[in-house]
N, C-alpha and C positions, 0 to 999 in steps of 0.2 A: 618263487620257485615254480609254480604251475605255469607261469608265462614262459619260462625257459623251456619247460617240458613241451608246451604247445608248439613253440618254435622248432624244437628238435623233431617233433613228430611231423610237422609240416615239411621240414627239410627232407626227412626220410621219405615221405610220400612223394614229394617232387622228384627226388633222385630215382625212386623206383619207377615212376611213370616215364621219365626220360630214358631209363634203361630199357623199358618195354618198347618204347617207340623205336629205338635203334636196333632192336632185334625182331621187329615185327615182320612176320612172313608176308611177303608181297604177293606171292602166288604159290600154289601147291605144285604147279607143273611148269616145266621149261622145255624148250626145243634146243637141241644141240646137234653138232656134227657127228658125235659118237656117244655111246652110253655113258662114258666118263666125263663128257663135256671138256675134253682136253684139246680137241682139234679146232683150229681156227676155221670159222665159217665164212667170213668175208672181211674185206677191208673197206672201211667207209671214211668219208671226209666230213668234218663238221661244217655245217652251213650257217651256224650261228654260235655265238658264245653261250656256254651253259655253266651254271653254278648250281650244283645239287643242294637239296635241303639238309643233308647230313653226310656223315663220313662214308656211307655205303655207296655214294654216287660219284661218278667220274666227272670232274670239272675239265672243261676244255674251251679253247678259243676257235673262232672261225678259221677254217683251213687246215686244222690239225688232223692227222691221220689216226684212226682207231681200228684195232683189230677186234672183231666181234667173235665171242666164244659161245654165247647162248642168248636166247630170247625168251622172256617170260611168256607163258601161254595161258589161255583161259582168263584168269584175272590179270589185269595189268599187261595186256599184250603189247602195249606201247613202250614197254621198257626192255632194252637190250642190255647185255653185259659185255664189257670189253676192256681192253687195255690200251694205254698210251704210255709208252716207255715203261717205267716201273709202277705207274698208277693203274688201278683196276677198280671198276665199279659199274653201277647202273647209269643209264642215260636214256632219254626219250628218243625213239627212232625217228621222230619228226625233226630232230635237230641235226640229222646227218643225211648224206646221200651215199648210196652204195657205189663204190668204185670198181670192186672186183669180188666175184663170188667164188669161194673155194669149194664149198660143199653144196650140192644141189638138193640132196635128199636129207631132210632133217629128221631127227629121232626125238620123240617126246618122252621125257623122264620126270620122275618125281623130284622136287627140290629137297634140299636138306637144310636143317637149321643153320648150318655154317655158311650157306649161301647168302645169308642176310646179316652176317656179322661184318664189322668194319675190318678191313685188311690194310695194315700199315706196313709197307715193305713186304717182309715175309712172315709177319706175325699178326695174329688175330687180336683185335681190340674188343674185350668183353664189356667195356664201360661199366 
């Protein structure tokens, strides 16, 4: 009986830690084209294939086009946020090259907890 209880506790702790990892705040600040981060900042092209570590990241192949909507700042400045078709997520800026800039002046705003949740289609995944 105690062995089953130990296994359940271990499973619960493991599940909790996985949940924390997927909602981990990557940065408290981000740069956007407007205060709501709704304006596209630039169009970039993938220079390498990229497969992110979890569902918050945008996966892509070399040559694919991505529209950039924000860039993390201060901590993790190397991560940008963008979309490719219906897919949306974080990706390393070193994996792309800028093709066209839409917004020259960036605005720095605080991130929200929802910035770091998984977005599947039009629904958030709270895991």
